[in-house]
C-alpha positions in Angstrom: 19.7 -37.6 20.5 18.3 -34.8 18.3 15.4 -34.7 16.0 17.5 -35.1 12.9 19.0 -38.4 14.3 15.6 -39.7 15.1 14.3 -38.8 11.5 17.3 -40.5 9.9 16.8 -43.7 12.0 13.1 -43.7 11.4 13.5 -43.2 7.7 16.0 -46.0 7.4 13.8 -48.3 9.4 10.7 -47.3 7.4 12.5 -47.9 4.1 13.6 -51.3 5.3 10.1 -52.3 6.4 8.5 -51.2 3.1 11.2 -53.0 1.0 10.7 -56.1 3.1 6.9 -55.9 2.8 6.9 -55.5 -0.9 9.4 -58.4 -1.3 7.4 -60.7 0.8 4.1 -59.6 -0.8 5.4 -60.0 -4.3 6.7 -63.6 -3.5 3.4 -64.6 -2.0 1.4 -63.0 -4.8 3.5 -64.7 -7.5 3.1 -68.0 -5.7 -0.7 -67.6 -5.4 -1.1 -66.6 -9.1 1.2 -69.5 -10.3 -0.5 -72.2 -8.2 -3.9 -71.1 -9.4 -2.7 -71.3 -13.0 -1.3 -74.8 -12.4 -4.6 -75.9 -10.8 -6.5 -74.5 -13.7 -4.3 -76.2 -16.3 -4.7 -79.5 -14.3 -8.4 -79.2 -14.5 -8.7 -78.0 -18.0 -5.5 -78.9 -20.1 -7.0 -77.8 -23.4 -7.2 -74.2 -22.1 -3.5 -74.1 -21.4 -2.7 -71.2 -23.8 -5.4 -68.9 -22.4 -4.4 -69.7 -18.8 -0.8 -69.0 -19.4 -1.8 -65.6 -20.9 -3.8 -64.7 -17.8 -0.8 -66.0 -15.7 1.5 -63.5 -17.4 -0.9 -60.7 -17.0 -1.4 -61.6 -13.3 2.2 -61.8 -12.5 2.7 -58.4 -14.3 0.1 -56.9 -12.0 1.8 -58.3 -8.9 5.2 -57.0 -10.1 3.8 -53.6 -10.9 2.6 -53.3 -7.3 6.0 -54.2 -6.1 7.6 -51.5 -8.1 5.1 -48.9 -7.0 5.9 -49.8 -3.3 9.6 -49.6 -4.0 9.1 -46.2 -5.7 7.1 -45.0 -2.7 9.8 -46.2 -0.3 12.6 -44.4 -2.2 10.4 -41.3 -2.4 9.9 -41.4 1.4 13.7 -42.1 1.9 15.1 -39.5 -0.4 12.6 -36.7 -0.8 10.4 -36.6 2.3 12.9 -37.5 5.0 16.1 -36.6 3.1 18.0 -39.3 5.0 21.2 -39.0 3.0 21.6 -35.3 3.7 20.6 -35.9 7.4 23.2 -38.6 7.6 25.9 -36.3 6.1 25.0 -33.6 8.5 25.2 -36.0 11.5 28.6 -37.4 10.4 30.1 -33.9 9.9 28.7 -32.7 13.1 30.3 -35.8 15.0 33.9 -34.7 14.1 
């Protein structure tokens, strides 16, 4: 096992971990923001319009963090580790 193989495998595993973490984090974040909005509407139904505005803003921030994490994971995968070129080199060297 050479260094290129280890880098390719580590890059793929790292990409999967970051992608899973942002998916789970986004899901939890959206659930928390939504549940707090429902609680606030239940306590004060007349403020429903304002609460829904803040709900949309809160969900937007959570989703923005997810896209930043995805961009970082893709940057690490394609630019830093160059996994596709490493995989191509490994496959061509195997034949």
